[in-house]
py3Dmol code that shows the C-alpha trace and the ligand (Angstrom):
import py3Dmol

protein = """\
ATOM      1  CA  MET A   1       0.127  87.497  -7.732  1.00  0.00           C
ATOM      2  CA  LYS A   2       0.254  83.815  -7.544  1.00  0.00           C
ATOM      3  CA  ASN A   3       0.198  81.871  -4.331  1.00  0.00           C
ATOM      4  CA  VAL A   4       3.080  79.376  -3.864  1.00  0.00           C
ATOM      5  CA  VAL A   5       2.972  76.737  -1.219  1.00  0.00           C
ATOM      6  CA  ILE A   6       6.166  74.917  -0.610  1.00  0.00           C
ATOM      7  CA  LEU A   7       6.426  71.412   1.045  1.00  0.00           C
ATOM      8  CA  ILE A   8       9.539  70.346   2.889  1.00  0.00           C
ATOM      9  CA  SER A   9      10.685  67.540   4.975  1.00  0.00           C
ATOM     10  CA  GLY A  10      14.139  68.793   6.177  1.00  0.00           C
ATOM     11  CA  ARG A  11      16.583  71.569   5.873  1.00  0.00           C
ATOM     12  CA  GLY A  12      14.733  73.245   3.103  1.00  0.00           C
ATOM     13  CA  SER A  13      17.741  74.692   1.252  1.00  0.00           C
ATOM     14  CA  ASN A  14      15.776  74.687  -2.075  1.00  0.00           C
ATOM     15  CA  MET A  15      12.919  76.456  -0.326  1.00  0.00           C
ATOM     16  CA  GLN A  16      15.326  79.064   0.902  1.00  0.00           C
ATOM     17  CA  ALA A  17      16.659  79.542  -2.662  1.00  0.00           C
ATOM     18  CA  ILE A  18      13.109  80.045  -3.969  1.00  0.00           C
ATOM     19  CA  VAL A  19      12.285  82.443  -1.162  1.00  0.00           C
ATOM     20  CA  ASN A  20      15.448  84.432  -1.558  1.00  0.00           C
ATOM     21  CA  ALA A  21      14.923  84.770  -5.185  1.00  0.00           C
ATOM     22  CA  GLN A  22      12.080  87.203  -4.596  1.00  0.00           C
ATOM     23  CA  ILE A  23      10.345  86.108  -7.638  1.00  0.00           C
ATOM     24  CA  ALA A  24       8.068  88.803  -9.181  1.00  0.00           C
ATOM     25  CA  GLY A  25       4.398  87.805  -8.991  1.00  0.00           C
ATOM     26  CA  ALA A  26       4.995  85.076  -6.467  1.00  0.00           C
ATOM     27  CA  ASN A  27       3.508  85.183  -2.955  1.00  0.00           C
ATOM     28  CA  ILE A  28       5.014  82.508  -0.769  1.00  0.00           C
ATOM     29  CA  ALA A  29       1.682  81.634   0.879  1.00  0.00           C
ATOM     30  CA  ALA A  30       2.977  78.839   3.194  1.00  0.00           C
ATOM     31  CA  VAL A  31       5.706  76.503   3.966  1.00  0.00           C
ATOM     32  CA  ILE A  32       4.330  73.015   5.117  1.00  0.00           C
ATOM     33  CA  SER A  33       6.376  70.093   6.521  1.00  0.00           C
ATOM     34  CA  ASN A  34       5.416  66.493   7.386  1.00  0.00           C
ATOM     35  CA  ARG A  35       8.245  66.456  10.011  1.00  0.00           C
ATOM     36  CA  PRO A  36       7.890  68.601  13.094  1.00  0.00           C
ATOM     37  CA  ASP A  37      11.696  68.903  13.393  1.00  0.00           C
ATOM     38  CA  ALA A  38      12.314  70.141   9.734  1.00  0.00           C
ATOM     39  CA  ALA A  39      14.955  72.943  10.098  1.00  0.00           C
ATOM     40  CA  GLY A  40      13.497  74.833   7.273  1.00  0.00           C
ATOM     41  CA  LEU A  41      10.301  75.631   9.214  1.00  0.00           C
ATOM     42  CA  ALA A  42      12.153  78.000  11.622  1.00  0.00           C
ATOM     43  CA  TRP A  43      13.956  79.584   8.841  1.00  0.00           C
ATOM     44  CA  ALA A  44      10.638  80.417   6.979  1.00  0.00           C
ATOM     45  CA  ALA A  45       8.950  81.461  10.231  1.00  0.00           C
ATOM     46  CA  GLU A  46      11.700  83.929  10.932  1.00  0.00           C
ATOM     47  CA  ARG A  47      11.067  85.394   7.612  1.00  0.00           C
ATOM     48  CA  GLY A  48       7.389  85.989   8.445  1.00  0.00           C
ATOM     49  CA  ILE A  49       6.219  83.176   6.193  1.00  0.00           C
ATOM     50  CA  ARG A  50       3.368  81.146   7.403  1.00  0.00           C
ATOM     51  CA  THR A  51       4.325  77.709   8.476  1.00  0.00           C
ATOM     52  CA  ALA A  52       2.356  74.487   9.241  1.00  0.00           C
ATOM     53  CA  VAL A  53       3.213  70.923  10.212  1.00  0.00           C
ATOM     54  CA  LEU A  54       1.248  67.781   9.288  1.00  0.00           C
ATOM     55  CA  ASP A  55       2.996  64.813  10.904  1.00  0.00           C
ATOM     56  CA  HIS A  56       2.337  61.775   8.676  1.00  0.00           C
ATOM     57  CA  LYS A  57       2.981  59.615  11.711  1.00  0.00           C
ATOM     58  CA  GLN A  58      -0.279  60.686  13.143  1.00  0.00           C
ATOM     59  CA  PHE A  59      -2.122  59.015  10.262  1.00  0.00           C
ATOM     60  CA  ALA A  60      -3.061  55.485   9.828  1.00  0.00           C
ATOM     61  CA  SER A  61      -2.846  55.393   6.147  1.00  0.00           C
ATOM     62  CA  ARG A  62      -1.154  57.298   3.089  1.00  0.00           C
ATOM     63  CA  GLU A  63      -4.650  58.129   1.813  1.00  0.00           C
ATOM     64  CA  SER A  64      -5.784  59.702   5.011  1.00  0.00           C
ATOM     65  CA  PHE A  65      -2.554  61.812   5.387  1.00  0.00           C
ATOM     66  CA  ASP A  66      -2.685  63.032   1.804  1.00  0.00           C
ATOM     67  CA  ALA A  67      -6.451  63.912   2.165  1.00  0.00           C
ATOM     68  CA  ALA A  68      -5.595  65.992   5.219  1.00  0.00           C
ATOM     69  CA  LEU A  69      -2.696  67.537   3.549  1.00  0.00           C
ATOM     70  CA  ILE A  70      -4.860  68.567   0.755  1.00  0.00           C
ATOM     71  CA  ASP A  71      -7.339  70.261   3.111  1.00  0.00           C
ATOM     72  CA  LEU A  72      -4.358  72.009   4.804  1.00  0.00           C
ATOM     73  CA  ILE A  73      -2.778  73.250   1.428  1.00  0.00           C
ATOM     74  CA  ASP A  74      -5.952  74.351   0.011  1.00  0.00           C
ATOM     75  CA  GLY A  75      -6.564  76.555   2.892  1.00  0.00           C
ATOM     76  CA  TYR A  76      -3.686  78.680   1.383  1.00  0.00           C
ATOM     77  CA  ALA A  77      -5.338  78.776  -2.095  1.00  0.00           C
ATOM     78  CA  PRO A  78      -2.235  77.681  -3.946  1.00  0.00           C
ATOM     79  CA  ASP A  79      -1.808  78.406  -7.655  1.00  0.00           C
ATOM     80  CA  LEU A  80       1.557  76.344  -7.478  1.00  0.00           C
ATOM     81  CA  LEU A  81       2.478  73.732  -5.108  1.00  0.00           C
ATOM     82  CA  VAL A  82       6.383  73.209  -4.966  1.00  0.00           C
ATOM     83  CA  LEU A  83       7.941  69.941  -3.491  1.00  0.00           C
ATOM     84  CA  ALA A  84      11.327  70.865  -2.058  1.00  0.00           C
ATOM     85  CA  GLY A  85      12.765  67.956  -0.542  1.00  0.00           C
ATOM     86  CA  PHE A  86       9.362  66.657   0.515  1.00  0.00           C
ATOM     87  CA  MET A  87      10.267  63.058   1.132  1.00  0.00           C
ATOM     88  CA  ARG A  88       6.806  61.365   0.798  1.00  0.00           C
ATOM     89  CA  ILE A  89       5.454  59.253  -1.973  1.00  0.00           C
ATOM     90  CA  LEU A  90       2.197  60.919  -2.892  1.00  0.00           C
ATOM     91  CA  THR A  91      -1.049  59.090  -3.857  1.00  0.00           C
ATOM     92  CA  ALA A  92      -2.601  59.403  -7.341  1.00  0.00           C
ATOM     93  CA  ASP A  93      -5.495  61.305  -5.786  1.00  0.00           C
ATOM     94  CA  PHE A  94      -3.139  63.912  -4.411  1.00  0.00           C
ATOM     95  CA  VAL A  95      -1.227  64.331  -7.466  1.00  0.00           C
ATOM     96  CA  ASN A  96      -4.293  64.496  -9.656  1.00  0.00           C
ATOM     97  CA  HIS A  97      -5.817  67.239  -7.341  1.00  0.00           C
ATOM     98  CA  TYR A  98      -2.880  69.340  -8.288  1.00  0.00           C
ATOM     99  CA  GLU A  99      -2.519  68.470 -11.867  1.00  0.00           C
ATOM    100  CA  ASN A 100      -0.324  70.884 -13.839  1.00  0.00           C
ATOM    101  CA  ARG A 101       0.247  72.922 -10.762  1.00  0.00           C
ATOM    102  CA  LEU A 102       2.685  70.559  -8.803  1.00  0.00           C
ATOM    103  CA  ILE A 103       6.395  70.591  -9.443  1.00  0.00           C
ATOM    104  CA  ASN A 104       9.394  68.819  -7.867  1.00  0.00           C
ATOM    105  CA  VAL A 105      13.209  68.859  -8.040  1.00  0.00           C
ATOM    106  CA  HIS A 106      14.997  65.517  -8.109  1.00  0.00           C
ATOM    107  CA  PRO A 107      18.723  65.060  -7.735  1.00  0.00           C
ATOM    108  CA  SER A 108      19.363  63.116 -10.946  1.00  0.00           C
ATOM    109  CA  LEU A 109      19.059  63.533 -14.607  1.00  0.00           C
ATOM    110  CA  LEU A 110      15.760  61.840 -14.991  1.00  0.00           C
ATOM    111  CA  PRO A 111      14.588  59.416 -16.116  1.00  0.00           C
ATOM    112  CA  ALA A 112      17.859  57.934 -14.729  1.00  0.00           C
ATOM    113  CA  PHE A 113      18.191  57.243 -11.024  1.00  0.00           C
ATOM    114  CA  THR A 114      14.617  57.744  -9.773  1.00  0.00           C
ATOM    115  CA  GLY A 115      14.003  57.042  -6.087  1.00  0.00           C
ATOM    116  CA  LEU A 116      16.466  57.338  -3.313  1.00  0.00           C
ATOM    117  CA  ASN A 117      20.297  57.329  -3.016  1.00  0.00           C
ATOM    118  CA  THR A 118      20.725  58.913  -6.351  1.00  0.00           C
ATOM    119  CA  HIS A 119      24.272  60.127  -5.866  1.00  0.00           C
ATOM    120  CA  GLN A 120      25.747  56.890  -4.647  1.00  0.00           C
ATOM    121  CA  ARG A 121      23.883  55.015  -7.390  1.00  0.00           C
ATOM    122  CA  ALA A 122      25.343  57.409 -10.111  1.00  0.00           C
ATOM    123  CA  ILE A 123      28.831  56.875  -8.768  1.00  0.00           C
ATOM    124  CA  ASP A 124      28.380  53.143  -8.586  1.00  0.00           C
ATOM    125  CA  GLU A 125      27.269  53.026 -12.234  1.00  0.00           C
ATOM    126  CA  GLY A 126      30.178  54.977 -13.346  1.00  0.00           C
ATOM    127  CA  VAL A 127      28.311  57.569 -15.170  1.00  0.00           C
ATOM    128  CA  LYS A 128      30.233  60.671 -16.113  1.00  0.00           C
ATOM    129  CA  LEU A 129      27.333  63.131 -15.905  1.00  0.00           C
ATOM    130  CA  ALA A 130      24.979  63.605 -13.043  1.00  0.00           C
ATOM    131  CA  GLY A 131      22.683  66.443 -12.156  1.00  0.00           C
ATOM    132  CA  CYS A 132      19.107  67.617 -11.289  1.00  0.00           C
ATOM    133  CA  THR A 133      15.822  67.834 -12.820  1.00  0.00           C
ATOM    134  CA  VAL A 134      12.756  70.124 -12.135  1.00  0.00           C
ATOM    135  CA  HIS A 135       9.532  68.492 -13.570  1.00  0.00           C
ATOM    136  CA  PHE A 136       5.792  68.427 -13.222  1.00  0.00           C
ATOM    137  CA  VAL A 137       4.729  65.711 -10.909  1.00  0.00           C
ATOM    138  CA  THR A 138       2.597  62.827 -12.157  1.00  0.00           C
ATOM    139  CA  ALA A 139       1.311  59.747 -10.325  1.00  0.00           C
ATOM    140  CA  GLU A 140       4.459  57.678 -11.350  1.00  0.00           C
ATOM    141  CA  LEU A 141       7.239  58.374  -8.914  1.00  0.00           C
ATOM    142  CA  ASP A 142       9.966  60.811 -10.158  1.00  0.00           C
ATOM    143  CA  HIS A 143       8.352  61.116 -13.565  1.00  0.00           C
ATOM    144  CA  GLY A 144       6.440  63.676 -15.298  1.00  0.00           C
ATOM    145  CA  PRO A 145       7.097  66.283 -17.876  1.00  0.00           C
ATOM    146  CA  ILE A 146      10.638  67.889 -17.550  1.00  0.00           C
ATOM    147  CA  ILE A 147      10.858  71.623 -17.149  1.00  0.00           C
ATOM    148  CA  ALA A 148      14.610  72.004 -16.787  1.00  0.00           C
ATOM    149  CA  GLN A 149      17.744  70.074 -16.153  1.00  0.00           C
ATOM    150  CA  ALA A 150      21.317  70.865 -14.985  1.00  0.00           C
ATOM    151  CA  ALA A 151      24.278  68.569 -15.516  1.00  0.00           C
ATOM    152  CA  VAL A 152      27.465  68.254 -13.482  1.00  0.00           C
ATOM    153  CA  PRO A 153      30.436  65.996 -13.903  1.00  0.00           C
ATOM    154  CA  VAL A 154      30.991  62.911 -11.718  1.00  0.00           C
ATOM    155  CA  LEU A 155      34.706  63.227 -10.700  1.00  0.00           C
ATOM    156  CA  ASP A 156      37.289  60.430  -9.995  1.00  0.00           C
ATOM    157  CA  HIS A 157      37.049  59.551  -6.397  1.00  0.00           C
ATOM    158  CA  ASP A 158      33.747  61.383  -5.879  1.00  0.00           C
ATOM    159  CA  THR A 159      31.825  60.681  -2.723  1.00  0.00           C
ATOM    160  CA  ALA A 160      28.025  60.731  -2.533  1.00  0.00           C
ATOM    161  CA  GLY A 161      28.338  63.861  -0.334  1.00  0.00           C
ATOM    162  CA  ALA A 162      30.702  65.640  -2.640  1.00  0.00           C
ATOM    163  CA  LEU A 163      28.534  64.897  -5.703  1.00  0.00           C
ATOM    164  CA  ALA A 164      25.225  65.860  -3.778  1.00  0.00           C
ATOM    165  CA  ALA A 165      26.876  69.270  -2.918  1.00  0.00           C
ATOM    166  CA  ARG A 166      27.853  69.936  -6.567  1.00  0.00           C
ATOM    167  CA  ILE A 167      24.389  69.071  -7.726  1.00  0.00           C
ATOM    168  CA  LEU A 168      22.701  71.077  -4.828  1.00  0.00           C
ATOM    169  CA  VAL A 169      24.432  74.305  -6.147  1.00  0.00           C
ATOM    170  CA  GLN A 170      22.632  73.740  -9.526  1.00  0.00           C
ATOM    171  CA  GLU A 171      19.221  72.844  -7.807  1.00  0.00           C
ATOM    172  CA  HIS A 172      19.368  76.284  -6.052  1.00  0.00           C
ATOM    173  CA  GLN A 173      19.713  78.036  -9.594  1.00  0.00           C
ATOM    174  CA  LEU A 174      17.391  75.855 -11.496  1.00  0.00           C
ATOM    175  CA  TYR A 175      14.479  75.659  -9.100  1.00  0.00           C
ATOM    176  CA  PRO A 176      13.781  79.424  -8.513  1.00  0.00           C
ATOM    177  CA  GLN A 177      13.958  79.812 -12.269  1.00  0.00           C
ATOM    178  CA  ALA A 178      11.446  77.096 -12.858  1.00  0.00           C
ATOM    179  CA  VAL A 179       9.074  78.771 -10.349  1.00  0.00           C
ATOM    180  CA  ALA A 180       9.529  82.083 -11.977  1.00  0.00           C
ATOM    181  CA  TRP A 181       8.552  80.707 -15.360  1.00  0.00           C
ATOM    182  CA  PHE A 182       5.564  79.190 -13.911  1.00  0.00           C
ATOM    183  CA  VAL A 183       4.430  82.147 -12.125  1.00  0.00           C
ATOM    184  CA  ALA A 184       4.986  84.223 -15.349  1.00  0.00           C
ATOM    185  CA  ASP A 185       2.830  81.760 -17.302  1.00  0.00           C
ATOM    186  CA  GLN A 186       5.877  80.826 -19.352  1.00  0.00           C
ATOM    187  CA  LEU A 187       5.451  77.174 -19.230  1.00  0.00           C
ATOM    188  CA  GLN A 188       3.295  75.322 -21.789  1.00  0.00           C
ATOM    189  CA  LEU A 189       2.500  71.675 -21.598  1.00  0.00           C
ATOM    190  CA  ILE A 190       2.025  70.190 -25.079  1.00  0.00           C
ATOM    191  CA  ASP A 191       1.615  66.445 -25.474  1.00  0.00           C
ATOM    192  CA  SER A 192       3.135  65.877 -21.912  1.00  0.00           C
ATOM    193  CA  LYS A 193       6.197  67.916 -22.910  1.00  0.00           C
ATOM    194  CA  VAL A 194       7.080  71.244 -21.582  1.00  0.00           C
ATOM    195  CA  SER A 195       8.038  74.192 -23.782  1.00  0.00           C
ATOM    196  CA  ILE A 196       9.228  77.468 -22.290  1.00  0.00           C
ATOM    197  CA  LYS A 197       7.984  80.514 -24.064  1.00  0.00           C
ATOM    198  CA  ALA A 198      10.595  82.685 -22.352  1.00  0.00           C
ATOM    199  CA  ALA A 199      13.563  80.516 -23.335  1.00  0.00           C
ATOM    200  CA  ALA A 200      15.289  82.109 -26.271  1.00  0.00           C
ATOM    201  CA  ASN A 201      17.910  79.334 -26.271  1.00  0.00           C
ATOM    202  CA  THR A 202      18.662  76.019 -24.588  1.00  0.00           C
ATOM    203  CA  ASP A 203      20.839  77.677 -21.871  1.00  0.00           C
ATOM    204  CA  ALA A 204      17.721  78.656 -20.106  1.00  0.00           C
ATOM    205  CA  PHE A 205      16.512  75.133 -19.272  1.00  0.00           C
ATOM    206  CA  LEU A 206      19.642  73.053 -19.903  1.00  0.00           C
ATOM    207  CA  ARG A 207      22.372  74.179 -17.510  1.00  0.00           C
ATOM    208  CA  SER A 208      25.789  72.622 -18.297  1.00  0.00           C
ATOM    209  CA  PRO A 209      28.202  74.718 -16.166  1.00  0.00           C
ATOM    210  CA  SER A 210      31.846  74.129 -16.686  1.00  0.00           C
ATOM    211  CA  PHE A 211      33.847  73.001 -13.787  1.00  0.00           C
TER     212      PHE A 211
END
"""
ligand_1 = """\
18
GAR
C 17.471 67.961 -2.647
O 18.685 67.538 -3.049
C 16.374 67.354 -3.453
O 16.684 67.306 -4.870
C 16.138 66.113 -2.882
O 16.169 66.184 -1.569
C 17.138 67.271 -1.198
C 16.424 68.321 -0.370
O 17.289 69.259 0.116
N 14.778 65.607 -3.242
C 14.590 64.292 -3.514
O 15.456 63.367 -3.427
C 13.219 63.943 -3.916
N 13.102 62.763 -4.565
P 16.798 70.565 0.734
O 15.721 70.280 1.796
O 17.903 71.326 1.257
O 16.015 71.349 -0.338
"""
view = py3Dmol.view(width=600, height=400)
view.addModel(protein, "pdb")
view.setStyle({"model": 0}, {"cartoon": {"style": "trace"}})
view.addModel(ligand_1, "xyz")
view.setStyle({"model": 1}, {"stick": {}})
view.zoomTo()
view.show()
Protein backbone atom coordinates (compact mmCIF):
# COMPACT_ATOMS: atom_id res chain seq x y z
CA MET A 1 0.00 0.00 0.00
CA LYS A 2 1.36 3.45 -0.89
CA ASN A 3 0.46 6.52 1.12
CA VAL A 4 -0.91 9.34 -1.00
CA VAL A 5 -1.20 12.86 0.41
CA ILE A 6 -3.28 15.34 -1.61
CA LEU A 7 -2.87 19.12 -1.39
CA ILE A 8 -5.80 21.35 -2.34
CA SER A 9 -6.74 25.01 -2.15
CA GLY A 10 -10.37 24.97 -3.20
CA ARG A 11 -13.24 22.75 -4.30
CA GLY A 12 -10.95 19.78 -4.84
CA SER A 13 -12.77 18.15 -7.73
CA ASN A 14 -9.56 16.46 -8.88
CA MET A 15 -9.00 15.20 -5.34
CA GLN A 16 -12.55 13.81 -5.43
CA ALA A 17 -11.90 12.08 -8.74
CA ILE A 18 -8.77 10.45 -7.31
CA VAL A 19 -10.57 9.34 -4.13
CA ASN A 20 -13.58 8.08 -6.09
CA ALA A 21 -11.33 6.05 -8.38
CA GLN A 22 -10.53 3.75 -5.43
CA ILE A 23 -7.08 3.08 -6.83
CA ALA A 24 -5.74 -0.33 -5.90
CA GLY A 25 -2.71 -0.04 -3.63
CA ALA A 26 -3.34 3.64 -2.81
CA ASN A 27 -4.09 4.75 0.73
CA ILE A 28 -5.31 8.35 0.77
CA ALA A 29 -3.41 9.26 3.92
CA ALA A 30 -4.52 12.90 4.13
CA VAL A 31 -5.98 15.88 2.33
CA ILE A 32 -4.29 19.14 3.26
CA SER A 33 -5.33 22.68 2.35
CA ASN A 34 -3.60 26.03 2.67
CA ARG A 35 -7.04 27.66 2.83
CA PRO A 36 -9.30 26.97 5.83
CA ASP A 37 -12.40 27.51 3.67
CA ALA A 38 -11.48 25.02 0.93
CA ALA A 39 -14.69 23.16 0.10
CA GLY A 40 -12.80 19.95 -0.61
CA LEU A 41 -11.86 19.58 3.06
CA ALA A 42 -15.42 18.86 4.18
CA TRP A 43 -15.93 16.45 1.29
CA ALA A 44 -12.86 14.46 2.33
CA ALA A 45 -13.67 14.56 6.06
CA GLU A 46 -17.18 13.25 5.37
CA ARG A 47 -15.55 10.20 3.82
CA GLY A 48 -13.35 9.53 6.83
CA ILE A 49 -10.16 10.88 5.23
CA ARG A 50 -7.85 12.75 7.56
CA THR A 51 -7.73 16.45 6.77
CA ALA A 52 -5.51 19.31 7.88
CA VAL A 53 -5.17 23.03 7.24
CA LEU A 54 -1.97 25.03 7.15
CA ASP A 55 -2.93 28.63 6.49
CA HIS A 56 -0.16 30.33 4.52
CA LYS A 57 -1.36 33.70 5.81
CA GLN A 58 -0.05 32.74 9.25
CA PHE A 59 3.52 32.61 7.96
CA ALA A 60 5.92 35.48 7.40
CA SER A 61 7.67 33.96 4.41
CA ARG A 62 7.23 31.40 1.68
CA GLU A 63 10.21 29.51 3.10
CA SER A 64 8.76 29.21 6.62
CA PHE A 65 5.37 28.09 5.25
CA ASP A 66 6.93 25.45 3.02
CA ALA A 67 9.10 24.17 5.89
CA ALA A 68 6.03 23.80 8.14
CA LEU A 69 4.14 22.16 5.28
CA ILE A 70 6.90 19.58 4.87
CA ASP A 71 6.68 18.77 8.59
CA LEU A 72 2.91 18.37 8.37
CA ILE A 73 2.98 16.26 5.21
CA ASP A 74 5.79 14.01 6.40
CA GLY A 75 3.71 13.12 9.46
CA TYR A 76 1.60 11.08 6.99
CA ALA A 77 4.66 9.30 5.53
CA PRO A 78 3.77 9.99 1.91
CA ASP A 79 4.99 7.84 -0.95
CA LEU A 80 3.31 10.25 -3.35
CA LEU A 81 2.33 13.89 -2.97
CA VAL A 82 -0.45 15.04 -5.30
CA LEU A 83 -1.10 18.72 -6.06
CA ALA A 84 -4.78 19.04 -6.91
CA GLY A 85 -5.54 22.68 -7.49
CA PHE A 86 -2.99 23.68 -4.84
CA MET A 87 -2.54 27.32 -5.77
CA ARG A 88 0.85 28.07 -4.23
CA ILE A 89 4.24 28.56 -5.79
CA LEU A 90 6.54 26.10 -4.06
CA THR A 91 10.14 26.73 -3.01
CA ALA A 92 12.97 24.72 -4.53
CA ASP A 93 13.63 23.21 -1.08
CA PHE A 94 10.07 21.88 -0.96
CA VAL A 95 10.14 20.51 -4.48
CA ASN A 96 13.54 18.89 -3.98
CA HIS A 97 12.36 17.26 -0.75
CA TYR A 98 9.68 15.40 -2.73
CA GLU A 99 11.74 14.80 -5.85
CA ASN A 100 10.20 12.14 -8.12
CA ARG A 101 7.19 11.70 -5.82
CA LEU A 102 5.42 15.03 -6.41
CA ILE A 103 2.91 15.41 -9.25
CA ASN A 104 0.59 18.15 -10.49
CA VAL A 105 -2.26 18.68 -12.92
CA HIS A 106 -2.21 21.87 -14.95
CA PRO A 107 -5.05 23.05 -17.22
CA SER A 108 -3.05 23.52 -20.42
CA LEU A 109 -1.01 21.51 -22.86
CA LEU A 110 2.37 22.24 -21.29
CA PRO A 111 4.79 23.76 -22.03
CA ALA A 112 2.20 26.19 -23.44
CA PHE A 113 0.36 28.46 -21.02
CA THR A 114 2.14 27.99 -17.74
CA GLY A 115 0.85 30.08 -14.83
CA LEU A 116 -2.64 31.45 -14.33
CA ASN A 117 -5.66 32.26 -16.56
CA THR A 118 -4.69 29.47 -18.93
CA HIS A 119 -8.14 29.13 -20.49
CA GLN A 120 -8.62 32.80 -21.38
CA ARG A 121 -5.06 33.02 -22.66
CA ALA A 122 -5.62 30.00 -24.92
CA ILE A 123 -8.78 31.61 -26.31
CA ASP A 124 -7.02 34.94 -26.80
CA GLU A 125 -4.19 33.26 -28.71
CA GLY A 126 -6.69 31.56 -31.01
CA VAL A 127 -5.25 28.09 -30.47
CA LYS A 128 -7.47 25.27 -31.72
CA LEU A 129 -6.37 22.72 -29.12
CA ALA A 130 -6.28 23.15 -25.38
CA GLY A 131 -6.14 20.54 -22.65
CA CYS A 132 -4.46 19.43 -19.47
CA THR A 133 -1.17 17.93 -18.38
CA VAL A 134 -0.17 15.72 -15.47
CA HIS A 135 3.52 16.07 -14.72
CA PHE A 136 6.20 15.56 -12.14
CA VAL A 137 6.94 18.83 -10.38
CA THR A 138 10.33 20.48 -10.63
CA ALA A 139 11.47 23.79 -9.19
CA GLU A 140 10.48 25.66 -12.36
CA LEU A 141 6.79 26.62 -12.24
CA ASP A 142 4.54 24.32 -14.30
CA HIS A 143 7.47 22.43 -15.77
CA GLY A 144 8.74 18.94 -15.20
CA PRO A 145 8.55 15.55 -16.86
CA ILE A 146 5.16 15.03 -18.50
CA ILE A 147 3.25 11.89 -17.53
CA ALA A 148 0.09 12.29 -19.59
CA GLN A 149 -1.89 14.87 -21.55
CA ALA A 150 -5.44 15.22 -22.83
CA ALA A 151 -6.47 17.53 -25.65
CA VAL A 152 -9.82 19.22 -26.19
CA PRO A 153 -10.93 21.56 -28.98
CA VAL A 154 -11.28 25.29 -28.50
CA LEU A 155 -14.64 26.11 -30.04
CA ASP A 156 -15.83 29.26 -31.75
CA HIS A 157 -17.25 31.66 -29.18
CA ASP A 158 -15.79 29.64 -26.31
CA THR A 159 -15.69 31.32 -22.93
CA ALA A 160 -12.99 30.65 -20.36
CA GLY A 161 -15.62 28.95 -18.19
CA ALA A 162 -16.86 26.66 -20.95
CA LEU A 163 -13.33 25.70 -21.95
CA ALA A 164 -12.35 25.11 -18.31
CA ALA A 165 -15.33 22.79 -17.83
CA ARG A 166 -14.43 20.83 -20.99
CA ILE A 167 -10.84 20.45 -19.81
CA LEU A 168 -11.86 19.55 -16.25
CA VAL A 169 -13.74 16.48 -17.50
CA GLN A 170 -10.44 15.28 -18.94
CA GLU A 171 -8.47 16.17 -15.79
CA HIS A 172 -10.79 13.89 -13.84
CA GLN A 173 -9.92 10.99 -16.16
CA LEU A 174 -6.23 11.65 -16.56
CA TYR A 175 -5.19 12.40 -12.98
CA PRO A 176 -6.53 9.22 -11.30
CA GLN A 177 -4.92 7.21 -14.11
CA ALA A 178 -1.56 8.88 -13.48
CA VAL A 179 -1.83 8.25 -9.73
CA ALA A 180 -2.68 4.60 -10.43
CA TRP A 181 0.40 4.24 -12.64
CA PHE A 182 2.62 5.79 -9.98
CA VAL A 183 1.23 3.57 -7.25
CA ALA A 184 1.70 0.50 -9.42
CA ASP A 185 5.33 1.48 -10.15
CA GLN A 186 4.52 1.91 -13.81
CA LEU A 187 6.26 5.26 -14.29
CA GLN A 188 9.92 5.32 -15.27
CA LEU A 189 11.92 8.53 -15.43
CA ILE A 190 14.65 8.32 -18.03
CA ASP A 191 16.62 11.46 -18.95
CA SER A 192 13.85 13.63 -17.43
CA LYS A 193 11.24 11.97 -19.63
CA VAL A 194 8.51 9.66 -18.43
CA SER A 195 7.93 6.28 -19.92
CA ILE A 196 4.90 4.27 -18.84
CA LYS A 197 5.51 0.59 -18.56
CA ALA A 198 1.81 -0.24 -18.60
CA ALA A 199 1.03 1.81 -21.70
CA ALA A 200 0.70 -0.55 -24.64
CA ASN A 201 -0.24 2.33 -26.93
CA THR A 202 -0.44 6.10 -26.87
CA ASP A 203 -4.16 6.12 -25.98
CA ALA A 204 -3.09 5.52 -22.40
CA PHE A 205 -1.22 8.77 -21.86
CA LEU A 206 -2.42 10.90 -24.77
CA ARG A 207 -6.16 11.39 -24.60
CA SER A 208 -7.68 13.03 -27.64
CA PRO A 209 -11.39 12.45 -27.18
CA SER A 210 -13.76 13.31 -30.00
CA PHE A 211 -16.38 16.01 -29.42
C1 LIG B 1 -7.93 22.50 -11.96
O1 LIG B 1 -8.43 22.89 -13.20
C2 LIG B 1 -6.41 22.40 -12.02
O2 LIG B 1 -5.93 21.96 -13.26
C3 LIG B 1 -6.01 23.82 -11.77
O3 LIG B 1 -6.91 24.30 -10.79
C4 LIG B 1 -8.13 23.59 -10.90
C5 LIG B 1 -8.45 23.01 -9.56
O4 LIG B 1 -9.72 22.45 -9.55
N1 LIG B 1 -4.66 23.91 -11.32
C6 LIG B 1 -3.83 24.89 -11.64
O5 LIG B 1 -4.16 25.86 -12.29
C7 LIG B 1 -2.42 24.75 -11.08
N2 LIG B 1 -1.50 25.56 -11.81
P1 LIG B 1 -10.15 21.46 -8.39
O6 LIG B 1 -9.86 22.15 -7.07
O7 LIG B 1 -11.61 21.28 -8.61
O8 LIG B 1 -9.37 20.19 -8.57
